[in-house]
C-alpha positions in Angstrom: 0.0 -0.1 0.0 1.1 3.4 -0.8 2.1 5.8 1.9 1.1 9.3 2.2 3.4 11.5 4.5 1.4 14.7 3.8 -2.5 15.1 3.5 -4.4 17.9 2.4 -7.5 18.4 3.5 -9.7 21.4 2.1 -12.6 22.2 4.8 -15.7 24.4 4.4 -17.2 23.8 7.8 -20.1 21.7 6.1 -21.2 18.2 7.1 -19.5 17.0 3.9 -16.0 18.7 4.4 -16.3 17.1 8.3 -16.8 13.6 6.8 -13.9 14.1 4.3 -11.7 15.3 7.4 -12.9 12.0 9.6 -11.4 10.2 6.7 -8.3 12.3 6.3 -7.5 12.0 10.2 -8.2 7.9 9.8 -5.5 7.8 6.8 -3.3 10.0 8.7 -3.3 8.2 11.7 -2.7 4.8 10.2 0.0 6.1 8.4 1.8 8.7 10.5 0.8 11.4 8.0 0.9 15.0 8.6 -2.1 16.9 7.7 -2.8 20.3 6.6 -6.7 21.7 7.0 -7.2 24.4 4.2 -10.0 26.8 4.0 -10.1 28.7 0.7 -12.4 31.6 0.3 -13.4 34.1 -1.9 -13.9 37.8 -0.9 -17.8 38.4 -1.0 -17.1 41.9 -2.9 -18.2 43.2 -6.3 -17.4 46.2 -8.0 -20.1 47.6 -10.0 -19.9 50.1 -12.9 -22.0 52.8 -11.5 -22.3 51.9 -7.7 -18.3 51.6 -7.1 -17.4 48.7 -4.4 -20.1 46.9 -2.9 -19.2 44.2 -0.2 -18.1 43.9 3.4 -16.0 46.6 5.2 -12.5 46.0 6.6 -13.9 45.4 10.1 -16.2 42.6 8.8 -13.6 41.2 6.9 -11.3 40.8 9.7 -13.8 39.7 12.0 -15.0 37.0 9.2 -11.2 35.8 8.9 -11.0 35.7 12.9 -14.0 33.4 12.9 -12.8 30.9 10.4 -9.5 31.0 12.1 -11.4 29.9 15.4 -13.2 27.2 13.6 -10.0 26.1 11.4 -8.0 25.7 15.1 -10.9 24.1 16.7 -10.8 21.2 14.1 -7.0 21.2 14.3 -7.2 20.4 18.0 -9.5 17.6 17.7 -7.2 15.8 15.2 -4.3 17.1 17.3 -5.9 15.2 20.3 -5.8 11.7 18.1 -2.1 12.2 18.1 -2.0 13.7 14.2 0.8 16.3 13.4 -1.9 19.1 12.1 -1.3 22.5 10.6 -3.9 25.2 9.4 -4.2 27.5 6.5 -6.3 29.7 5.4 -6.2 31.3 1.7 -8.3 34.0 -0.1 -8.8 33.1 -3.7 -10.8 30.8 -6.1 -11.2 27.7 -3.8 -10.4 25.0 -6.6 -7.1 27.1 -7.6 -6.0 27.9 -4.0 -6.5 24.1 -3.1 -4.2 22.7 -6.2 -1.6 25.4 -5.7 -1.5 25.0 -1.8 -1.2 21.3 -2.5 1.8 21.6 -4.8 3.3 24.3 -2.3 3.1 22.2 0.4 4.0 19.1 -1.1 0.8 17.3 -0.6 1.0 13.5 -1.5 -2.8 13.3 -1.3 -6.0 15.6 -1.0 -9.0 14.4 0.7 -11.9 16.5 0.2 -15.7 16.0 0.3 -18.6 16.8 -2.3 -21.8 18.6 -2.1 -23.1 16.4 -4.7 -24.9 18.8 -6.4 -26.5 17.8 -9.8 -28.5 19.7 -12.6 -28.8 22.9 -12.7 -27.0 23.9 -9.8 -24.0 22.0 -10.8 -24.3 23.7 -14.0 -24.6 27.2 -12.7 -21.7 27.0 -9.9 -19.8 23.9 -10.8 -18.0 21.3 -8.7 -14.6 22.4 -6.6 -14.0 18.9 -6.2 -14.4 18.1 -10.0 -12.3 20.8 -10.7 -9.5 19.8 -8.1 -9.6 15.9 -9.3 -9.1 17.5 -12.9 -5.9 20.0 -12.2 -4.3 18.1 -8.9 -0.8 16.9 -9.4 -1.3 14.4 -6.6 -4.1 11.4 -6.1 -7.5 12.9 -4.7 -9.8 11.1 -2.5 -13.5 12.1 -2.7 -16.0 11.4 0.0 -19.4 11.3 0.4 -21.2 12.7 3.5 -23.6 9.6 4.8 -26.6 11.5 4.1 -25.6 12.1 0.2 -25.0 8.5 0.2 -28.4 7.5 1.3 -30.3 9.7 -0.9 -28.6 8.3 -4.0 
């Protein structure tokens, strides 16, 4: 069996990514791997031609980033209590690009992530971060399914 020394687990704090984190932690524990929890987010601001900047203030963005860091650290603490070497990273940008680029920069051997399982119009309009990561990643990608999603199909 191949040994993965560095496992990257992108998280968006949904039940889908929490299920992926459980899988990533189990693999990391069994193989003695390092685990990196990554949250990628896009700034929810827009520049409109007639209105100018529309979006959160710098203070609101600071509070949002602080909340993200707190949630990431709480998730990391749970994993560290299992004896797994864990680090966190929070990067602003287009999620699939951030994930694939960070995997290369960090030297990940494996990416473990969940999927929301969107189909139809929602999938067509929003696309799938997991699908894009699978296509673009330079290392293997393990996609997990949340129990509720698996039961629905």
